[in-house]
N, CA, C and O atoms as a DFTB+ gen file, in Angstrom:
548 C
 N C O
     1  1       0.845      -1.184       0.000
     2  2       0.000       0.000       0.000
     3  2       0.889       1.247       0.000
     4  3       1.933       1.296       0.651
     5  1       0.442       2.235      -0.744
     6  2       1.174       3.494      -0.785
     7  2       0.754       4.350       0.402
     8  3      -0.260       4.063       1.037
     9  1       1.518       5.399       0.715
    10  2       1.142       6.258       1.849
    11  2      -0.247       6.876       1.724
    12  3      -0.862       7.202       2.739
    13  1      -0.760       7.047       0.486
    14  2      -2.100       7.608       0.318
    15  2      -3.158       6.509       0.177
    16  3      -4.236       6.745      -0.367
    17  1      -2.842       5.314       0.669
    18  2      -3.783       4.205       0.795
    19  2      -4.256       3.647      -0.553
    20  3      -5.426       3.304      -0.726
    21  1      -3.312       3.565      -1.504
    22  2      -3.620       2.934      -2.785
    23  2      -2.733       1.709      -2.945
    24  3      -1.642       1.640      -2.379
    25  1      -3.205       0.757      -3.712
    26  2      -2.437      -0.451      -3.992
    27  2      -1.511      -0.201      -5.172
    28  3      -1.951       0.255      -6.228
    29  1      -0.240      -0.498      -4.994
    30  2       0.718      -0.459      -6.092
    31  2       0.966      -1.909      -6.482
    32  3       1.489      -2.694      -5.690
    33  1       0.587      -2.260      -7.708
    34  2       0.679      -3.646      -8.160
    35  2       1.439      -3.668      -9.472
    36  3       1.121      -2.913     -10.391
    37  1       2.418      -4.509      -9.562
    38  2       3.195      -4.597     -10.793
    39  2       3.792      -5.970     -10.936
    40  3       3.653      -6.820     -10.056
    41  1       4.448      -6.179     -12.033
    42  2       5.097      -7.461     -12.249
    43  2       5.499      -7.644     -13.691
    44  3       5.414      -6.732     -14.513
    45  1       5.931      -8.829     -13.963
    46  2       6.388      -9.182     -15.305
    47  2       5.166      -9.474     -16.162
    48  3       4.545     -10.530     -16.036
    49  1       4.833      -8.551     -17.018
    50  2       3.660      -8.750     -17.868
    51  2       4.023      -9.509     -19.136
    52  3       3.313     -10.428     -19.543
    53  1       5.122      -9.124     -19.750
    54  2       5.521      -9.787     -20.982
    55  2       6.959      -9.407     -21.302
    56  3       7.488      -8.432     -20.769
    57  1       7.573     -10.170     -22.159
    58  2       8.927      -9.892     -22.619
    59  2       8.832      -9.374     -24.044
    60  3       8.335     -10.068     -24.930
    61  1       9.306      -8.163     -24.262
    62  2       9.220      -7.552     -25.580
    63  2      10.441      -6.675     -25.789
    64  3      10.984      -6.115     -24.837
    65  1      10.861      -6.559     -27.017
    66  2      11.981      -5.688     -27.352
    67  2      11.513      -4.265     -27.627
    68  3      12.322      -3.414     -27.996
    69  1      10.226      -3.992     -27.455
    70  2       9.688      -2.662     -27.724
    71  2       8.839      -2.202     -26.554
    72  3       8.249      -3.012     -25.839
    73  1       8.785      -0.895     -26.370
    74  2       7.897      -0.308     -25.375
    75  2       7.282       0.936     -26.001
    76  3       7.986       1.858     -26.414
    77  1       5.967       0.942     -26.061
    78  2       5.248       2.099     -26.569
    79  2       3.862       2.076     -25.943
    80  3       3.558       1.181     -25.154
    81  1       3.031       3.030     -26.277
    82  2       1.716       3.121     -25.642
    83  2       0.902       1.845     -25.858
    84  3       0.220       1.386     -24.942
    85  1       0.966       1.273     -27.052
    86  2       0.194       0.073     -27.351
    87  2       0.667      -1.122     -26.512
    88  3      -0.155      -1.842     -25.946
    89  1       1.978      -1.334     -26.430
    90  2       2.478      -2.461     -25.634
    91  2       2.251      -2.230     -24.143
    92  3       2.013      -3.180     -23.397
    93  1       2.325      -0.954     -23.701
    94  2       2.063      -0.664     -22.290
    95  2       0.604      -0.928     -21.925
    96  3       0.323      -1.425     -20.834
    97  1      -0.324      -0.603     -22.819
    98  2      -1.745      -0.881     -22.567
    99  2      -1.958      -2.387     -22.458
   100  3      -2.655      -2.851     -21.555
   101  1      -1.366      -3.150     -23.368
   102  2      -1.506      -4.611     -23.340
   103  2      -0.910      -5.186     -22.054
   104  3      -1.495      -6.081     -21.444
   105  1       0.242      -4.679     -21.648
   106  2       0.843      -5.124     -20.391
   107  2      -0.053      -4.790     -19.211
   108  3      -0.190      -5.585     -18.281
   109  1      -0.666      -3.602     -19.252
   110  2      -1.588      -3.217     -18.182
   111  2      -2.787      -4.148     -18.096
   112  3      -3.253      -4.465     -17.001
   113  1      -3.288      -4.588     -19.248
   114  2      -4.410      -5.538     -19.255
   115  2      -3.985      -6.874     -18.642
   116  3      -4.733      -7.472     -17.869
   117  1      -2.785      -7.335     -18.987
   118  2      -2.283      -8.590     -18.407
   119  2      -2.089      -8.467     -16.898
   120  3      -2.428      -9.381     -16.146
   121  1      -1.542      -7.334     -16.461
   122  2      -1.332      -7.134     -15.022
   123  2      -2.654      -7.024     -14.271
   124  3      -2.761      -7.499     -13.140
   125  1      -3.658      -6.406     -14.880
   126  2      -4.980      -6.329     -14.220
   127  2      -5.526      -7.733     -13.990
   128  3      -6.055      -8.027     -12.917
   129  1      -5.400      -8.605     -14.996
   130  2      -5.856      -9.990     -14.824
   131  2      -5.089     -10.671     -13.701
   132  3      -5.679     -11.394     -12.898
   133  1      -3.785     -10.450     -13.638
   134  2      -2.994     -11.037     -12.561
   135  2      -3.401     -10.480     -11.199
   136  3      -3.474     -11.214     -10.214
   137  1      -3.666      -9.176     -11.156
   138  2      -4.095      -8.548      -9.908
   139  2      -5.414      -9.155      -9.430
   140  3      -5.592      -9.404      -8.238
   141  1      -6.342      -9.394     -10.369
   142  2      -7.636      -9.953      -9.991
   143  2      -7.531     -11.414      -9.589
   144  3      -8.372     -11.904      -8.835
   145  1      -6.507     -12.126     -10.081
   146  2      -6.265     -13.484      -9.594
   147  2      -5.894     -13.467      -8.117
   148  3      -6.280     -14.356      -7.357
   149  1      -5.134     -12.436      -7.718
   150  2      -4.698     -12.313      -6.326
   151  2      -5.772     -11.643      -5.473
   152  3      -6.021     -12.061      -4.342
   153  1      -6.406     -10.605      -6.017
   154  2      -7.398      -9.817      -5.274
   155  2      -8.701      -9.733      -6.072
   156  3      -8.993      -8.673      -6.625
   157  1      -9.492     -10.801      -6.155
   158  2     -10.719     -10.765      -6.965
   159  2     -11.723      -9.715      -6.495
   160  3     -12.565      -9.273      -7.278
   161  1     -11.645      -9.318      -5.248
   162  2     -12.569      -8.316      -4.720
   163  2     -12.337      -6.926      -5.325
   164  3     -13.127      -6.014      -5.082
   165  1     -11.264      -6.754      -6.111
   166  2     -10.978      -5.461      -6.739
   167  2     -11.517      -5.348      -8.160
   168  3     -11.145      -4.430      -8.891
   169  1     -12.380      -6.262      -8.555
   170  2     -12.880      -6.301      -9.936
   171  2     -13.534      -4.991     -10.371
   172  3     -13.444      -4.632     -11.545
   173  1     -14.178      -4.280      -9.477
   174  2     -14.873      -3.042      -9.840
   175  2     -14.073      -1.784      -9.503
   176  3     -14.584      -0.671      -9.635
   177  1     -12.846      -1.949      -9.078
   178  2     -12.016      -0.807      -8.700
   179  2     -11.300      -0.257      -9.932
   180  3     -10.734      -1.008     -10.727
   181  1     -11.336       1.077     -10.075
   182  2     -10.643       1.721     -11.192
   183  2      -9.144       1.750     -10.929
   184  3      -8.701       1.836      -9.783
   185  1      -8.375       1.676     -12.004
   186  2      -6.926       1.821     -11.916
   187  2      -6.594       3.261     -12.268
   188  3      -6.984       3.759     -13.324
   189  1      -5.866       3.927     -11.369
   190  2      -5.531       5.339     -11.584
   191  2      -4.433       5.525     -12.622
   192  3      -4.523       6.416     -13.467
   193  1      -3.400       4.695     -12.565
   194  2      -2.255       4.869     -13.450
   195  2      -1.740       3.517     -13.908
   196  3      -1.805       2.528     -13.178
   197  1      -1.235       3.494     -15.112
   198  2      -0.573       2.311     -15.647
   199  2       0.596       2.805     -16.492
   200  3       0.422       3.687     -17.333
   201  1       1.758       2.259     -16.281
   202  2       2.911       2.669     -17.064
   203  2       3.791       1.453     -17.318
   204  3       3.659       0.414     -16.671
   205  1       4.658       1.609     -18.243
   206  2       5.564       0.521     -18.578
   207  2       6.833       1.076     -19.190
   208  3       7.031       2.288     -19.270
   209  1       7.662       0.187     -19.607
   210  2       8.904       0.595     -20.238
   211  2       9.839      -0.581     -20.361
   212  3       9.531      -1.701     -19.954
   213  1      10.976      -0.298     -20.928
   214  2      11.982      -1.333     -21.064
   215  2      12.675      -1.546     -19.727
   216  3      12.796      -0.615     -18.931
   217  1      13.121      -2.746     -19.483
   218  2      13.779      -3.101     -18.236
   219  2      15.267      -3.242     -18.505
   220  3      15.678      -3.975     -19.405
   221  1      16.074      -2.534     -17.719
   222  2      17.523      -2.665     -17.830
   223  2      17.986      -3.830     -16.968
   224  3      17.809      -3.814     -15.750
   225  1      18.570      -4.826     -17.586
   226  2      19.003      -6.023     -16.860
   227  2      20.515      -6.150     -16.874
   228  3      21.173      -5.803     -17.855
   229  1      21.047      -6.645     -15.792
   230  2      22.457      -6.991     -15.710
   231  2      22.568      -8.513     -15.701
   232  3      21.595      -9.210     -15.417
   233  1      23.749      -9.020     -16.011
   234  2      23.919     -10.467     -16.087
   235  2      23.575     -11.144     -14.759
   236  3      22.937     -12.196     -14.748
   237  1      23.991     -10.548     -13.647
   238  2      23.753     -11.165     -12.341
   239  2      22.459     -10.706     -11.675
   240  3      22.162     -11.108     -10.550
   241  1      21.682      -9.858     -12.372
   242  2      20.388      -9.354     -11.916
   243  2      20.485      -8.408     -10.714
   244  3      19.470      -8.120     -10.080
   245  1      21.689      -7.919     -10.392
   246  2      21.865      -6.908      -9.352
   247  2      21.977      -5.545     -10.016
   248  3      22.629      -5.417     -11.052
   249  1      21.347      -4.516      -9.434
   250  2      21.478      -3.174     -10.008
   251  2      22.885      -2.642      -9.771
   252  3      23.675      -3.231      -9.033
   253  1      23.177      -1.535     -10.404
   254  2      24.453      -0.869     -10.212
   255  2      24.178       0.590      -9.866
   256  3      23.235       1.195     -10.376
   257  1      25.007       1.139      -9.001
   258  2      24.906       2.538      -8.610
   259  2      26.310       3.056      -8.379
   260  3      27.152       2.364      -7.806
   261  1      26.559       4.274      -8.827
   262  2      27.878       4.849      -8.631
   263  2      28.055       6.102      -9.434
   264  3      27.092       6.824      -9.695
   265  1      29.291       6.371      -9.834
   266  2      29.609       7.541     -10.629
   267  2      30.453       7.124     -11.828
   268  3      31.221       6.165     -11.760
   269  1      30.301       7.847     -12.906
   270  2      31.119       7.640     -14.099
   271  2      31.181       8.958     -14.859
   272  3      30.150       9.556     -15.167
   273  1      32.373       9.397     -15.153
   274  2      32.574      10.623     -15.930
   275  2      31.792      11.801     -15.356
   276  3      31.216      12.592     -16.104
   277  1      31.771      11.917     -14.044
   278  2      31.097      13.034     -13.390
   279  2      29.596      12.890     -13.224
   280  3      28.952      13.794     -12.691
   281  1      29.021      11.777     -13.666
   282  2      27.585      11.532     -13.517
   283  2      27.336      10.521     -12.407
   284  3      28.112       9.586     -12.209
   285  1      26.263      10.722     -11.705
   286  2      25.821       9.764     -10.690
   287  2      24.722       8.932     -11.327
   288  3      23.794       9.488     -11.915
   289  1      24.806       7.605     -11.223
   290  2      23.844       6.746     -11.913
   291  2      23.312       5.640     -11.001
   292  3      23.971       5.203     -10.057
   293  1      22.109       5.215     -11.319
   294  2      21.483       4.018     -10.771
   295  2      20.791       3.335     -11.937
   296  3      19.962       3.951     -12.607
   297  1      21.116       2.072     -12.191
   298  2      20.543       1.395     -13.365
   299  2      20.645      -0.110     -13.221
   300  3      21.273      -0.629     -12.298
   301  1      20.004      -0.802     -14.166
   302  2      20.087      -2.256     -14.195
   303  2      19.270      -2.918     -13.102
   304  3      19.716      -3.900     -12.507
   305  1      18.093      -2.406     -12.831
   306  2      17.270      -2.953     -11.746
   307  2      16.719      -4.347     -12.056
   308  3      16.231      -5.030     -11.156
   309  1      16.792      -4.762     -13.287
   310  2      16.432      -6.129     -13.694
   311  2      15.015      -6.518     -13.280
   312  3      14.760      -7.657     -12.888
   313  1      14.097      -5.554     -13.373
   314  2      12.702      -5.843     -13.045
   315  2      12.362      -5.690     -11.577
   316  3      11.245      -6.009     -11.171
   317  1      13.297      -5.209     -10.767
   318  2      13.056      -5.052      -9.329
   319  2      13.119      -3.592      -8.899
   320  3      13.432      -3.294      -7.746
   321  1      12.823      -2.681      -9.826
   322  2      12.949      -1.255      -9.549
   323  2      12.030      -0.744      -8.455
   324  3      12.426       0.115      -7.667
   325  1      10.809      -1.258      -8.396
   326  2       9.879      -0.768      -7.364
   327  2      10.415      -1.086      -5.964
   328  3      10.226      -0.306      -5.030
   329  1      11.073      -2.214      -5.826
   330  2      11.608      -2.596      -4.521
   331  2      12.959      -1.946      -4.238
   332  3      13.197      -1.484      -3.122
   333  1      13.837      -1.902      -5.223
   334  2      15.211      -1.477      -4.988
   335  2      15.466       0.006      -5.220
   336  3      16.491       0.520      -4.772
   337  1      14.580       0.701      -5.895
   338  2      14.860       2.101      -6.222
   339  2      14.926       2.988      -4.988
   340  3      15.631       3.997      -5.003
   341  1      14.220       2.648      -3.931
   342  2      14.314       3.446      -2.702
   343  2      15.706       3.312      -2.097
   344  3      16.317       4.313      -1.722
   345  1      16.208       2.094      -2.000
   346  2      17.567       1.867      -1.491
   347  2      18.586       2.599      -2.362
   348  3      19.429       3.341      -1.857
   349  1      18.500       2.382      -3.672
   350  2      19.466       2.994      -4.582
   351  2      19.335       4.515      -4.549
   352  3      20.343       5.215      -4.649
   353  1      18.126       5.039      -4.413
   354  2      17.937       6.484      -4.298
   355  2      18.675       7.050      -3.093
   356  3      19.292       8.112      -3.180
   357  1      18.613       6.342      -1.969
   358  2      19.356       6.782      -0.783
   359  2      20.864       6.727      -1.023
   360  3      21.594       7.630      -0.615
   361  1      21.327       5.668      -1.683
   362  2      22.751       5.539      -2.018
   363  2      23.180       6.698      -2.908
   364  3      24.229       7.300      -2.682
   365  1      22.370       7.016      -3.926
   366  2      22.719       8.097      -4.838
   367  2      22.730       9.449      -4.125
   368  3      23.574      10.296      -4.416
   369  1      21.809       9.652      -3.205
   370  2      21.811      10.895      -2.426
   371  2      23.080      10.984      -1.583
   372  3      23.690      12.049      -1.488
   373  1      23.474       9.878      -0.977
   374  2      24.723       9.869      -0.205
   375  2      25.920      10.182      -1.101
   376  3      26.794      10.961      -0.719
   377  1      25.964       9.583      -2.284
   378  2      27.067       9.848      -3.212
   379  2      27.095      11.337      -3.569
   380  3      28.166      11.944      -3.609
   381  1      25.930      11.924      -3.827
   382  2      25.861      13.349      -4.167
   383  2      26.380      14.222      -3.029
   384  3      26.900      15.313      -3.260
   385  1      26.235      13.730      -1.797
   386  2      26.704      14.480      -0.630
   387  2      28.148      14.131      -0.258
   388  3      28.672      14.612       0.747
   389  1      28.789      13.280      -1.088
   390  2      30.191      12.941      -0.852
   391  2      30.424      11.715       0.002
   392  3      31.572      11.393       0.312
   393  1      29.376      11.028       0.388
   394  2      29.522       9.826       1.216
   395  2      29.423       8.592       0.321
   396  3      28.392       8.365      -0.313
   397  1      30.476       7.807       0.267
   398  2      30.500       6.642      -0.627
   399  2      30.513       5.319       0.114
   400  3      30.610       4.266      -0.515
   401  1      30.419       5.347       1.427
   402  2      30.522       4.106       2.206
   403  2      29.182       3.403       2.425
   404  3      29.137       2.386       3.118
   405  1      28.100       3.912       1.860
   406  2      26.787       3.283       2.068
   407  2      26.316       2.489       0.858
   408  3      25.192       1.986       0.846
   409  1      27.160       2.372      -0.156
   410  2      26.769       1.689      -1.385
   411  2      27.086       0.197      -1.283
   412  3      28.241      -0.198      -1.443
   413  1      26.071      -0.640      -1.018
   414  2      26.334      -2.073      -0.868
   415  2      26.711      -2.773      -2.173
   416  3      27.176      -3.913      -2.157
   417  1      26.514      -2.097      -3.294
   418  2      26.828      -2.709      -4.585
   419  2      27.953      -1.968      -5.301
   420  3      28.219      -2.220      -6.476
   421  1      28.606      -1.062      -4.599
   422  2      29.693      -0.301      -5.199
   423  2      30.849      -1.207      -5.607
   424  3      31.217      -2.136      -4.887
   425  1      31.405      -0.920      -6.764
   426  2      32.567      -1.662      -7.226
   427  2      32.284      -3.019      -7.844
   428  3      33.218      -3.745      -8.184
   429  1      31.016      -3.378      -7.999
   430  2      30.702      -4.674      -8.617
   431  2      31.046      -4.633     -10.105
   432  3      30.828      -3.622     -10.773
   433  1      31.577      -5.726     -10.610
   434  2      31.891      -5.820     -12.034
   435  2      30.612      -5.788     -12.867
   436  3      29.539      -6.166     -12.396
   437  1      30.744      -5.339     -14.089
   438  2      29.650      -5.315     -15.062
   439  2      29.957      -6.352     -16.129
   440  3      30.490      -6.007     -17.184
   441  1      29.639      -7.583     -15.883
   442  2      29.874      -8.617     -16.879
   443  2      28.823      -8.526     -17.983
   444  3      27.650      -8.256     -17.727
   445  1      29.268      -8.756     -19.203
   446  2      28.353      -8.706     -20.342
   447  2      27.389      -9.891     -20.306
   448  3      27.730     -10.971     -19.824
   449  1      26.191      -9.673     -20.819
   450  2      25.229     -10.762     -20.977
   451  2      25.701     -11.580     -22.184
   452  3      25.856     -11.027     -23.273
   453  1      25.932     -12.886     -22.011
   454  2      26.445     -13.699     -23.119
   455  2      25.546     -13.633     -24.361
   456  3      24.321     -13.688     -24.253
   457  1      26.154     -13.517     -25.508
   458  2      25.501     -13.511     -26.821
   459  2      24.591     -12.309     -27.046
   460  3      23.800     -12.309     -27.989
   461  1      24.687     -11.281     -26.195
   462  2      23.799     -10.119     -26.355
   463  2      24.554      -8.946     -26.952
   464  3      25.477      -8.399     -26.348
   465  1      24.141      -8.578     -28.143
   466  2      24.587      -7.340     -28.769
   467  2      23.380      -6.752     -29.483
   468  3      22.553      -7.489     -30.020
   469  1      23.279      -5.451     -29.492
   470  2      22.171      -4.811     -30.194
   471  2      20.843      -5.001     -29.485
   472  3      20.766      -4.992     -28.257
   473  1      19.806      -5.173     -30.279
   474  2      18.455      -5.336     -29.732
   475  2      18.340      -6.682     -29.009
   476  3      18.989      -7.652     -29.399
   477  1      17.519      -6.744     -27.961
   478  2      17.376      -7.989     -27.189
   479  2      16.520      -9.023     -27.922
   480  3      15.362      -9.240     -27.566
   481  1      17.084      -9.647     -28.927
   482  2      16.410     -10.629     -29.773
   483  2      15.950     -11.855     -29.003
   484  3      15.059     -12.577     -29.450
   485  1      16.553     -12.091     -27.850
   486  2      16.305     -13.309     -27.084
   487  2      15.135     -13.192     -26.112
   488  3      14.759     -14.189     -25.496
   489  1      14.550     -12.005     -25.955
   490  2      13.495     -11.823     -24.948
   491  2      12.295     -12.740     -25.129
   492  3      11.815     -13.275     -24.130
   493  1      11.775     -12.958     -26.331
   494  2      10.648     -13.895     -26.438
   495  2      10.990     -15.302     -25.933
   496  3      10.143     -15.968     -25.337
   497  1      12.218     -15.752     -26.166
   498  2      12.621     -17.081     -25.666
   499  2      12.716     -17.087     -24.147
   500  3      12.340     -18.067     -23.504
   501  1      13.215     -16.002     -23.573
   502  2      13.299     -15.895     -22.117
   503  2      11.891     -15.925     -21.523
   504  3      11.645     -16.604     -20.526
   505  1      10.966     -15.181     -22.145
   506  2       9.580     -15.173     -21.669
   507  2       8.964     -16.553     -21.714
   508  3       8.275     -16.951     -20.774
   509  1       9.195     -17.288     -22.778
   510  2       8.665     -18.653     -22.894
   511  2       9.246     -19.541     -21.805
   512  3       8.523     -20.328     -21.196
   513  1      10.533     -19.424     -21.557
   514  2      11.186     -20.208     -20.503
   515  2      10.537     -19.953     -19.141
   516  3      10.223     -20.896     -18.414
   517  1      10.338     -18.684     -18.801
   518  2       9.745     -18.365     -17.498
   519  2       8.266     -18.741     -17.428
   520  3       7.782     -19.130     -16.365
   521  1       7.542     -18.634     -18.539
   522  2       6.144     -19.094     -18.528
   523  2       6.078     -20.592     -18.243
   524  3       5.231     -21.046     -17.473
   525  1       6.976     -21.357     -18.868
   526  2       7.024     -22.795     -18.613
   527  2       7.367     -23.083     -17.163
   528  3       6.757     -23.953     -16.541
   529  1       8.333     -22.364     -16.621
   530  2       8.689     -22.535     -15.206
   531  2       7.486     -22.251     -14.303
   532  3       7.221     -22.987     -13.352
   533  1       6.755     -21.160     -14.620
   534  2       5.581     -20.819     -13.822
   535  2       4.526     -21.901     -13.896
   536  3       3.901     -22.231     -12.888
   537  1       4.316     -22.466     -15.097
   538  2       3.296     -23.516     -15.258
   539  2       3.674     -24.788     -14.517
   540  3       2.801     -25.486     -14.000
   541  1       4.959     -25.096     -14.460
   542  2       5.426     -26.317     -13.815
   543  2       5.593     -26.179     -12.321
   544  3       5.765     -27.177     -11.621
   545  1       5.544     -24.948     -11.816
   546  2       5.747     -24.716     -10.378
   547  2       4.532     -25.093      -9.566
   548  3       4.540     -24.958      -8.342
């Protein structure tokens, strides 16, 4: 629940190499169905906001935060941004204030994702793999 007493619900709606209004609407429809599976009593409740976008993933699925060329960055949340962005936001604020000892992920290597160059051509296969895992669980 958010501080203003609203439900924030999100998750993996689909794997796609594109993000635009049409794909975000479709993802929102999929997430609404998932939300109603968990909370069927919300069937008549309006949704105030729906948004989507591309997900920045790292090979090890851990985000990265730090500085590079004078910029402070937080990225690579790997689909866990709603949970981790508060932590990383605090880390980035500390970095901006000159404190670098609070970054639990500072100095982590950035290993390349194997066989990935250019557009994420492999996302539909990854989605199929996880759908199968979900069905078998």
